[in-house]
N, C-alpha and C positions, 0 to 999 in steps of 0.2 A: 718074528722070532727074536728073541732077546740074545744079544751078543754074549758070549762067555766072559767071565770076569778075567780069566786068564790073558784074554786078549786085550784088555785095557792098556792104554800107555798113558804114561805120566801127564798131567796137566801141564800147560805152559804156564809160567808164573813170572811175573816181573814186579819188583818192589822196589821203592825208593821213597826218601824223604823230599818233598818239594817245599821250596821257600813261598808257601802261598797258604791262604786260610781254608779251612775244610769247606767253608761255604763257597768260596771261588772255585775249588776243585769239583766240588758237586755239581755246580752249575755247569762245568765244563763237560762231566760225564752223564748228569742226568736231564739235560735239555737237548732238544733237536739242533739248535743254534750251537750250542757247546760242542756236541759231538761232531757236526759239520766242519768246525773249525780245525780240528786236529784228526779226525778219523775219516769218515765219508758221509756224503749227504745223506739225509734220512728224514722220515716223518714220524720220529719217536714222540711220545707222549710219556710222562712218569705215572702210569696208572698200570696197576697189576691186570694181567689179561689184555693189554692194548697189542693189537696186531700192527705190526709196521714194516716197513722195508728199508734197507741200507742200498743205497746205489753204489755196487762194488765195480763201476765201471766196466771194463770188457766182460766181467762176469755177470753183468746185469743186476736186476733187482732182486736182492737176497731177503726172504721173508724171516721175519724175527716177531718175538712175542715176550712181553715183559712178565716175568715170574715171580720176581721178588723186589720190593722197594721199602727201603728203611733209612730215610732221609735223617741227617747227611752222611749216612756211614756205608750202606751197601745197596747195590743195585745188581740184579741179574736179569739175563734176558736170553731165550732161546734163539740161535742164529743157525738158519738152515735147517736141515733135518737131524743133525747129530750133536751140534755143539751148544754149549752154553758160556756165555761171556759174564764175568762177575767183575765188579769194581768194588773194592773194599778200602774204606778211607778211616784213618785214624787220627785224631787230632793230637798233635804234640807241641803244646806252647802255641807259637805263632807259625808253626809249619804243619804239614800234613803228610802223613805216610800213605802212600797209595800203593795199592797191589791190584795188578791186573791179572785175572786168571782166565785162561781159555781152556775148558774142560771137554771131555765127550769123545776124545781120542781112542780108537779101537783098531788094531792091526788088521781085523776082518773086514773093516768097512770100507767103502768108496765113497768120495764126496759126489755131490750132485753131477758133476763134470767127469766122473769115472776115474778120478785119481784116487790110488790107495792113501789112506791116512798116513801110513809110515812114510811115504815119499813127499808129502808136503808139511808133515810136522815141523820139521827143521826149518823150512823156508817160512812158515808162520811164525815160529819161534822168533828168528830174526826180524821178522816184520814187527812182532810186537815189542821187541827190544827197541827199534827205532820209533813205534808210535808211542811207547813210554815216554822217550824223551822229547818227542813231539808235544805230547801232551804237558810235560814239565815247562817246554819252552813258552807254551801257550798260556799257562797259569802264573808263571813267573815273570813274563813279559811286560 
């Protein structure tokens, strides 16, 4: 059954301009090695329809599927049963604007671990703020 739209919660979005080329940032978000360096271990491949897993430590292996890939500008993949992660890159001279979007939040839904989306969205928002910075440090380093 489709969740009703009125129960949707806002996407988590973090945007910033990194002092790195768009190619370098793309390699950090669209390769298994790059994602492992700042996010979590995984067996990602940049192919639409590719099923892969993120090793979420205590939460185990989280299933994912690539849904959109437009090098070097946009990558989206399904994460778990409800969420979509999107990386949007925009070249600005020698720098790159990087937006991370975590969508699929709904106040009526529970995660695989039985936690209401409402309870963990704030925690995840803070987590993404930290990961956005970690990605910046990785590509600027």
